[in-house]
TIRONU-256960 format. One line per 2 residues: number of its first residue (from 1); their letters; for each residue x, y, z of N, C-alpha, C, O. Coordinates in nm, 3 decimals. Layout:
# TIRONU-256960
NUM	a	X Y Z X Y Z X Y Z X Y Z  ...
END
This chain:
# TIRONU-256960
1	xx	-13.448 -0.686 -4.409 -13.565 -0.661 -4.407 -13.626 -0.517 -4.378 -13.718 -0.467 -4.443  -13.524 -0.426 -4.212 -13.500 -0.313 -4.259 -13.540 -0.205 -4.408 -13.608 -0.103 -4.406
3	xx	-13.455 -0.282 -4.555 -13.413 -0.224 -4.636 -13.529 -0.189 -4.744 -13.519 -0.111 -4.838  -13.665 -0.282 -4.702 -13.835 -0.237 -4.739 -13.868 -0.183 -4.654 -13.903 -0.288 -4.601
5	xx	-13.889 -0.124 -4.595 -13.939 -0.053 -4.482 -13.899 0.089 -4.559 -13.962 0.154 -4.642  -13.766 0.112 -4.499 -13.687 0.250 -4.551 -13.683 0.300 -4.675 -13.670 0.410 -4.729
7	xx	-13.705 0.120 -4.722 -13.748 0.189 -4.918 -13.893 0.237 -4.914 -13.898 0.341 -4.979  -13.976 0.214 -4.879 -14.117 0.267 -4.829 -14.176 0.324 -4.804 -14.294 0.347 -4.825
9	xx	-14.009 0.405 -4.681 -14.029 0.528 -4.652 -13.994 0.649 -4.709 -14.031 0.754 -4.657  -13.935 0.648 -4.799 -13.830 0.655 -4.900 -13.917 0.805 -4.988 -13.915 0.928 -4.992
11	xx	-14.014 0.638 -5.072 -14.131 0.646 -5.166 -14.264 0.727 -5.108 -14.359 0.737 -5.186  -14.276 0.786 -4.971 -14.463 0.768 -4.941 -14.396 0.902 -4.870 -14.478 0.971 -4.809
13	xx	-14.252 0.951 -4.870 -14.173 1.066 -4.751 -14.204 1.025 -4.655 -14.283 1.117 -4.637  -14.221 0.939 -4.530 -14.245 0.989 -4.447 -14.095 0.970 -4.361 -14.006 0.892 -4.394
15	xx	-14.094 1.075 -4.227 -14.020 1.032 -4.145 -13.968 0.919 -4.121 -14.030 0.832 -4.183  -13.853 0.862 -4.040 -13.841 0.729 -3.946 -13.719 0.753 -3.870 -13.615 0.815 -3.889
17	xx	-13.774 0.672 -3.768 -13.683 0.670 -3.654 -13.613 0.551 -3.657 -13.672 0.444 -3.647  -13.404 0.561 -3.681 -13.349 0.482 -3.701 -13.277 0.429 -3.543 -13.226 0.532 -3.501
19	xx	-13.252 0.323 -3.447 -13.150 0.298 -3.387 -13.042 0.244 -3.486 -13.067 0.206 -3.600  -12.911 0.247 -3.425 -12.803 0.208 -3.489 -12.685 0.284 -3.433 -12.688 0.394 -3.376
21	xx	-12.528 0.170 -3.469 -12.441 0.146 -3.455 -12.375 0.219 -3.520 -12.369 0.207 -3.642  -12.257 0.389 -3.400 -12.251 0.442 -3.459 -12.094 0.399 -3.489 -12.029 0.356 -3.394
23	xx	-12.010 0.416 -3.671 -11.898 0.410 -3.710 -11.773 0.399 -3.656 -11.702 0.299 -3.651  -11.751 0.514 -3.613 -11.681 0.563 -3.504 -11.650 0.532 -3.391 -11.552 0.464 -3.358
25	xx	-11.747 0.589 -3.308 -11.743 0.453 -3.142 -11.779 0.387 -3.139 -11.716 0.315 -3.061  -11.905 0.313 -3.196 -11.975 0.189 -3.161 -12.076 0.202 -3.096 -12.147 0.104 -3.073
27	xx	-12.108 0.335 -3.048 -12.169 0.413 -2.964 -12.356 0.366 -3.002 -12.391 0.393 -3.116  -12.441 0.315 -2.929 -12.557 0.284 -3.013 -12.630 0.422 -3.026 -12.575 0.507 -2.955
29	xx	-12.735 0.467 -3.094 -12.825 0.593 -3.083 -12.903 0.601 -3.167 -12.881 0.563 -3.282  -13.039 0.665 -3.117 -13.130 0.694 -3.256 -13.191 0.879 -3.246 -13.206 0.972 -3.167
31	xx	-13.208 0.835 -3.401 -13.275 0.943 -3.519 -13.348 0.913 -3.537 -13.384 0.795 -3.546  -13.447 1.082 -3.560 -13.545 1.084 -3.655 -13.488 1.126 -3.797 -13.429 1.234 -3.791
33	xx	-13.490 1.061 -3.943 -13.424 1.082 -4.024 -13.586 1.083 -4.115 -13.684 1.008 -4.117  -13.538 1.241 -4.200 -13.575 1.178 -4.402 -13.517 1.112 -4.492 -13.474 1.165 -4.595
35	xx	-13.505 0.956 -4.459 -13.410 0.917 -4.561 -13.407 0.987 -4.661 -13.494 1.048 -4.723  -13.290 0.972 -4.674 -13.324 1.088 -4.918 -13.295 0.883 -4.982 -13.384 0.827 -5.045
37	xx	-13.172 0.814 -4.950 -13.136 0.673 -5.057 -13.102 0.584 -4.960 -13.114 0.592 -4.838  -13.068 0.518 -5.013 -13.002 0.352 -4.988 -12.891 0.348 -5.097 -12.950 0.397 -5.193
39	xx	-12.808 0.328 -5.124 -12.699 0.304 -5.244 -12.580 0.182 -5.220 -12.500 0.192 -5.127  -12.578 0.111 -5.278 -12.464 0.067 -5.249 -12.314 0.125 -5.189 -12.271 0.225 -5.246
41	xx	-12.243 0.076 -5.094 -12.129 0.122 -5.096 -12.035 0.044 -5.053 -12.072 -0.074 -5.047  -11.934 0.063 -5.023 -11.790 -0.044 -4.989 -11.760 -0.026 -4.816 -11.806 0.066 -4.749
43	xx	-11.697 -0.106 -4.779 -11.735 -0.060 -4.662 -11.517 -0.034 -4.604 -11.421 -0.100 -4.645  -11.518 0.057 -4.525 -11.336 0.042 -4.530 -11.312 -0.111 -4.482 -11.389 -0.164 -4.402
45	xx	-11.170 -0.196 -4.551 -11.084 -0.208 -4.525 -11.204 -0.395 -4.635 -11.165 -0.509 -4.611  -11.286 -0.381 -4.700 -11.387 -0.465 -4.726 -11.359 -0.492 -4.878 -11.274 -0.418 -4.928
47	xx	-11.405 -0.565 -4.942 -11.406 -0.574 -5.052 -11.554 -0.584 -5.142 -11.547 -0.591 -5.264  -11.679 -0.583 -5.078 -11.777 -0.613 -5.141 -11.831 -0.503 -5.097 -11.786 -0.453 -4.993
49	xx	-11.965 -0.427 -5.181 -12.066 -0.349 -5.074 -12.182 -0.406 -5.042 -12.234 -0.511 -5.078  -12.215 -0.318 -4.965 -12.332 -0.307 -4.853 -12.423 -0.241 -4.863 -12.407 -0.169 -4.961
51	xx	-12.533 -0.219 -4.806 -12.689 -0.072 -4.871 -12.588 0.076 -4.755 -12.567 0.094 -4.635  -12.570 0.117 -4.831 -12.526 0.214 -4.697 -12.665 0.352 -4.749 -12.710 0.370 -4.862
53	xx	-12.698 0.422 -4.628 -12.821 0.523 -4.580 -12.870 0.602 -4.582 -12.963 0.600 -4.502  -12.859 0.722 -4.658 -12.850 0.862 -4.672 -12.956 0.947 -4.641 -13.043 0.978 -4.723
55	xx	-12.952 1.005 -4.469 -13.140 1.044 -4.455 -12.998 1.161 -4.398 -12.876 1.154 -4.384  -13.151 1.299 -4.371 -13.122 1.378 -4.307 -13.203 1.422 -4.176 -13.326 1.430 -4.188
57	xx	-13.145 1.450 -4.052 -13.214 1.427 -3.951 -13.180 1.602 -3.919 -13.079 1.672 -3.914  -13.305 1.619 -3.905 -13.372 1.759 -3.832 -13.373 1.822 -3.735 -13.351 1.757 -3.633
59	xx	-13.393 1.943 -3.723 -13.357 2.045 -3.644 -13.458 1.985 -3.456 -13.437 2.086 -3.389  -13.527 1.903 -3.377 -13.525 1.860 -3.342 -13.435 1.799 -3.271 -13.431 1.824 -3.150
61	xx	-13.336 1.698 -3.335 -13.210 1.605 -3.277 -13.105 1.812 -3.186 -13.088 1.925 -3.231  -13.065 1.733 -3.033 -13.013 1.842 -2.948 -12.875 1.878 -3.026 -12.810 1.971 -2.981
63	xx	-12.825 1.803 -3.149 -12.697 1.804 -3.197 -12.680 1.874 -3.305 -12.579 1.876 -3.376  -12.850 1.975 -3.329 -12.853 2.060 -3.482 -12.869 1.911 -3.608 -12.840 1.792 -3.598
65	xx	-12.931 2.001 -3.728 -12.965 1.979 -3.836 -12.926 1.934 -3.894 -12.966 1.984 -3.999  -12.821 1.811 -3.932 -12.740 1.728 -4.034 -12.782 1.638 -4.111 -12.897 1.615 -4.148
67	xx	-12.619 1.554 -4.154 -12.715 1.471 -4.229 -12.633 1.305 -4.200 -12.522 1.256 -4.217  -12.739 1.273 -4.158 -12.723 1.148 -4.166 -12.716 0.941 -4.210 -12.804 0.858 -4.227
69	xx	-12.615 0.936 -4.211 -12.532 0.767 -4.286 -12.501 0.711 -4.235 -12.425 0.740 -4.142  -12.531 0.619 -4.259 -12.461 0.410 -4.235 -12.531 0.317 -4.238 -12.652 0.294 -4.243
71	xx	-12.401 0.242 -4.234 -12.477 0.071 -4.334 -12.629 0.055 -4.273 -12.681 0.096 -4.169  -12.662 0.002 -4.348 -12.807 -0.113 -4.350 -12.782 -0.205 -4.201 -12.854 -0.211 -4.102
73	xx	-12.655 -0.271 -4.229 -12.606 -0.387 -4.122 -12.595 -0.276 -3.990 -12.602 -0.333 -3.881  -12.585 -0.190 -3.986 -12.493 -0.081 -3.838 -12.674 -0.062 -3.781 -12.679 -0.046 -3.659
75	xx	-12.779 -0.063 -3.833 -12.943 -0.054 -3.798 -13.002 -0.213 -3.703 -13.030 -0.330 -3.731  -12.995 -0.114 -3.567 -13.107 -0.252 -3.491 -13.238 -0.159 -3.512 -13.294 -0.172 -3.403
77	xx	-13.280 -0.114 -3.553 -13.403 -0.093 -3.568 -13.509 0.083 -3.659 -13.473 0.200 -3.660  -13.652 0.013 -3.724 -13.693 0.137 -3.756 -13.806 0.139 -3.766 -13.874 0.064 -3.835
79	xx	-13.837 0.215 -3.705 -13.975 0.287 -3.725 -14.028 0.380 -3.780 -13.997 0.490 -3.735  -14.119 0.377 -3.886 -14.244 0.475 -3.947 -14.300 0.574 -3.873 -14.367 0.552 -3.773
81	xx	-14.278 0.669 -3.912 -14.354 0.738 -3.778 -14.415 0.829 -3.895 -14.377 0.837 -4.012  -14.563 0.920 -3.805 -14.654 0.955 -3.887 -14.633 1.132 -3.935 -14.716 1.209 -3.984
83	xx	-14.517 1.152 -3.905 -14.431 1.324 -3.989 -14.379 1.264 -4.075 -14.301 1.169 -4.079  -14.449 1.353 -4.179 -14.406 1.345 -4.357 -14.277 1.436 -4.383 -14.263 1.536 -4.313
85	xx	-14.221 1.418 -4.442 -14.061 1.519 -4.515 -14.143 1.622 -4.649 -14.239 1.586 -4.716  -14.081 1.734 -4.657 -14.068 1.730 -4.824 -13.971 1.694 -4.873 -13.869 1.689 -4.804
87	xx	-13.968 1.658 -5.008 -13.845 1.509 -5.086 -13.803 1.639 -5.143 -13.682 1.643 -5.119  -13.837 1.757 -5.211 -13.711 1.875 -5.265 -13.619 1.913 -5.121 -13.497 1.902 -5.109
89	xx	-13.690 1.947 -5.046 -13.608 2.047 -4.912 -13.442 1.925 -4.932 -13.339 1.939 -4.997  -13.497 1.805 -4.828 -13.390 1.685 -4.840 -13.317 1.708 -4.958 -13.198 1.701 -4.927
91	xx	-13.326 1.728 -5.061 -13.274 1.676 -5.186 -13.185 1.810 -5.167 -13.064 1.822 -5.147  -13.246 1.867 -5.174 -13.133 2.034 -5.179 -13.024 2.022 -4.956 -12.924 2.077 -4.910
93	xx	-13.089 1.960 -4.920 -13.024 1.995 -4.802 -12.898 1.845 -4.749 -12.824 1.836 -4.652  -12.915 1.785 -4.823 -12.849 1.635 -4.841 -12.726 1.694 -4.954 -12.607 1.687 -4.926
95	xx	-12.756 1.729 -5.032 -12.633 1.791 -5.167 -12.576 1.667 -5.198 -12.454 1.664 -5.187  -12.651 1.528 -5.245 -12.644 1.406 -5.338 -12.577 1.420 -5.396 -12.613 1.510 -5.472
97	xx	-12.407 1.359 -5.438 -12.339 1.365 -5.488 -12.368 1.278 -5.680 -12.303 1.295 -5.784  -12.468 1.207 -5.658 -12.531 1.101 -5.788 -12.637 1.125 -5.710 -12.652 1.144 -5.589
99	xx	-12.767 1.118 -5.878 -12.883 1.085 -5.829 -12.932 0.930 -5.773 -12.867 0.825 -5.770  -13.096 0.962 -5.723 -13.142 0.889 -5.648 -13.099 0.715 -5.696 -13.116 0.673 -5.810
101	xx	-13.031 0.616 -5.558 -13.113 0.443 -5.623 -13.218 0.486 -5.663 -13.253 0.489 -5.781  -13.279 0.523 -5.569 -13.466 0.433 -5.533 -13.530 0.505 -5.556 -13.525 0.625 -5.532
103	xx	-13.624 0.428 -5.625 -13.681 0.511 -5.751 -13.852 0.595 -5.627 -13.900 0.552 -5.522  -13.888 0.719 -5.713 -13.959 0.713 -5.665 -14.030 0.892 -5.706 -13.956 0.941 -5.792
105	xx	-14.090 0.944 -5.686 -14.169 1.028 -5.785 -14.206 1.190 -5.730 -14.306 1.262 -5.725  -14.052 1.198 -5.694 -14.075 1.483 -5.634 -13.940 1.382 -5.577 -13.850 1.432 -5.509
END
């Protein structure tokens, strides 16, 4: 359900607001992010891969700008925002190790 919304936001360079449970603390948090990619990744102590979101939270958050990553299974809600982002700048900030999985024209 959330995956297609996020893919559309990636392709149209739209910011999203996600509410998700942090793996480290179990705490639910909300972040406005520029979604960069969704790719398969193995969870610790699991043998199968799950979809993993990689994005960038900008300077509007109290924690400052930073890379955001979480499994899609941890996301409880996704809202597409009116604000857009510059795909090239997000790619530079995220500094991915691999080419993106989700096709895009930016």
